[in-house]
N, C-alpha and C positions, 0 to 999 in steps of 0.2 A: 680547327684552330685558325686556318687560313681565312675562313669566312669571317671569324670574329675580328681578326686584325684588319681585314678590308673594311668592315663596318666602322671600326674605330678610326681608321684613316679618313673615311668619308666624313665623319663628324668633325674631325680636325680641320679638314679643308673648308667646311662651312663656317667654322668659328674663326679661322685664321684671319680673313679679311676684316672682321669686326675688331679684332685685337689690334690690327695694323692701323686702321683709319680712325680709330677713336681713342684719344688719350684723356678726354675729359669726362667720359661717361663709362660706366662699367659695361663689360661685354654682356650681350644677351645670352651667351653660352652658359649653361648651368655649370657650376663648379665640378660636379661629378663627371660631366662630359669632358671637360678640359683635363681633369686628372686621368681619366681612362685613356684619352687620346695620347697624353704624354707617355703613359705606360706602353701603349700599343706601338708608338714610334720609337720607344727606347730613349726619349729625351725628357728632361724635367719640364714641368708645366710652365715655368717662367720663361722658357725658351721658345714657346709657341709663337710669340710676336716677333721673333728674330728670323726673318725669311732667309738669312744667309746660312743658317744652321741646317744641315742636311744629315739624314741618317744613312750610314754606309750599309745599304741593304745587302750588297753582295757579301760583305764581311759577316753580317748577321746570319745570312743563309749558310755560309760555310761553317760558322760556329755551331749552328743548329744541326747541320749534317754530321759534324764531328761528334757532337753530344749523343746523337741517336745512333751512331755507328756501332754495331755490335759485332764487327769482325774480330775474331779472336786474335791475340797477339801471335806473332811468328814464333814457332817453337824452336828450341835449340837443336841443332843437328848433332846426332850422336858422333862423338869423336872431336867435336869442336872445342878448341882451347877455352877453358873457363866454364864449360857446361858441367852441371851437377846431376847425378843420377842416384836412384834408389833401386836396390835389388833384394828380392826375397826368394829363397829356394830351399831345396833339400838335397841330401847326398847320402851315399852309402859307401863304406869301405870294407875291404876284406884282405886279410893276409894269406888267404887260400890255405889256412890251416885251422886254427881254433878260434880266431878272433874276428869279429865283425862289428863295425861301428856305424851307427846311424846319426845323421847330422841335420839340423835345421838352422838356417842362417838368415840374417838381414845385413845389408851393407849400404854404406854411403860412399860415393866416389866423386872425384873431381878430375877433370882432364887438365893436366899440367901443361900439356902441349898438344898439338894435333895428334890424335890417336894414342896418346900416352896417358894412362889412367892410374891415379893413386886411389887406393881403396882402404877403407876401415871397415872391418867385418866382425860382427859379434855372432856367436852361435851357441846352441845347446846340443849336448851329446848324450847318447845312450851307448856306453862302451861295453860291448859284449865280449867277455873273456872267461876263462875257466873260473867257475864260481858264480857269483851274482853279477847281474848287469849293474854297471856303475854310471851314475849321472855326473855330468860335467858341464862346464861353461868355459868359453874361450873368447879371446879378443885378439885379432890379427891385423896386420897391415900388409898390403900386397901392392906390387907394381905390375901393371899389365900393359903390354904393347900390342895394339891391334895392327900388326904389320901388313895385313891384307885387308883393304876396305873397298869392296866392289858392290855398288848398288845397295841392296838391303842387307848384304852379308858383311861380316868382319870375321877374320881368323886371328887369334891372338896366342901369345905365350905369356906366362906370368910366373912370378916368384915372390915368396913372402915368408914371414915368420910370425908366430903367435904364441900366446901363453894359455895353457889349459889348467884349470882348477877342477879337481874331481873329488867326489864325496868319499872315495876310497883309493887305495894305492893302485896305480896303473903304470905301465902294463905289468902283467904277471906272466913270467916265463919259467915254467918248471918250479924250482925252489926259490927263484929270485922274485922279489917284490920290487915294484917301482916306488913312486912317491905320489903325493897328492898335488904336486906342482910339476908340470912338464912343459916342454917347448914343442912347438908345432911348425917345423920348417916345411915348406911346400914348394913344388915345382911342377908346372903343368902346361896344358894347352887346351884350346877350345874354340868355340865359334858363337857368334850372335846373329840373330836374324830379325829384321823389323817385321812386326806383326800387323801394325795399323798406322795410319797417318799421324795419330797422336803421339807417336814416338815409342810405344811399348815394344819391347824386344824379348825374344826368347834367347836364353843363354844356356849352353851345354858345355861340359868340360870333363877332362880326365886329368888327374894329378897324383903325384906321389904324396902319400900321407904318412908322416913319420911322427912317432911319439917317443920322447926321451927327455931326461932331465939334465943332459949335458954333463953328467958325472959330477954334479954339484955335491953329492953325498958319497962319491966313490964308485968304483966299477961294480961293486956288489949290489948296489941299489939302483942300477941303471941298465936293466935288461934291454930296453929299447924295442920298438916294433915298427915294421915297415908294411905299408898296405897300399893298394891301388884304390883310389876313390873316383867314383862317377857322380856328377852332380848336375842338376837342372834348376833353372830359375827364371823369373821374369824381371826385366829391368824397365824402368820408366823415368821420364824427366822429373827432376826435383825442383 
């Protein structure tokens, strides 16, 4: 490309004096050469006779360098106010008796302030209790504070609430049946660790996992269940 532009500029310099010194006769420069020279210089062909017009070569070089620059944009720092993140993971809960729950989730989060995260999380459940395994789906909102942020590590505490819809009544406790709609309050702690320069992070946590309907149908239909849940996932910039 550089050699092509140099050649065009050389043609322009040979034609320019003819255009300047002769107003009564046509230039001996072919029209195609004038047009190409104008393109090479970045100026219209009619301006070739104007010796006061000059091309800002430095500006053109900077524009070309910016156009060819393939440096990736700076990524958002984890915990920075306004940054957004996606998370996917799995978890398991047990009441250390007869019930065990498996959980898969995806979440979107926004940092409302430095290290203060608001999360919207959707999940699918396999609720194992006496009788058949029950399928369920939930939507939760969580507030998480990364109170310790050192290098690639953060340590956090969080709290939230969600709604669980299930294909059958949960939980079942002896002769008491729950409902198909329950609430999922949660309280827990965990940590994240940066895995690569692109921003991907590992997240692990432990939380209190509770299922109940808040007595919306009375005490007889609200057996409730408390479990401990361990979860792990991957987080990356959105």
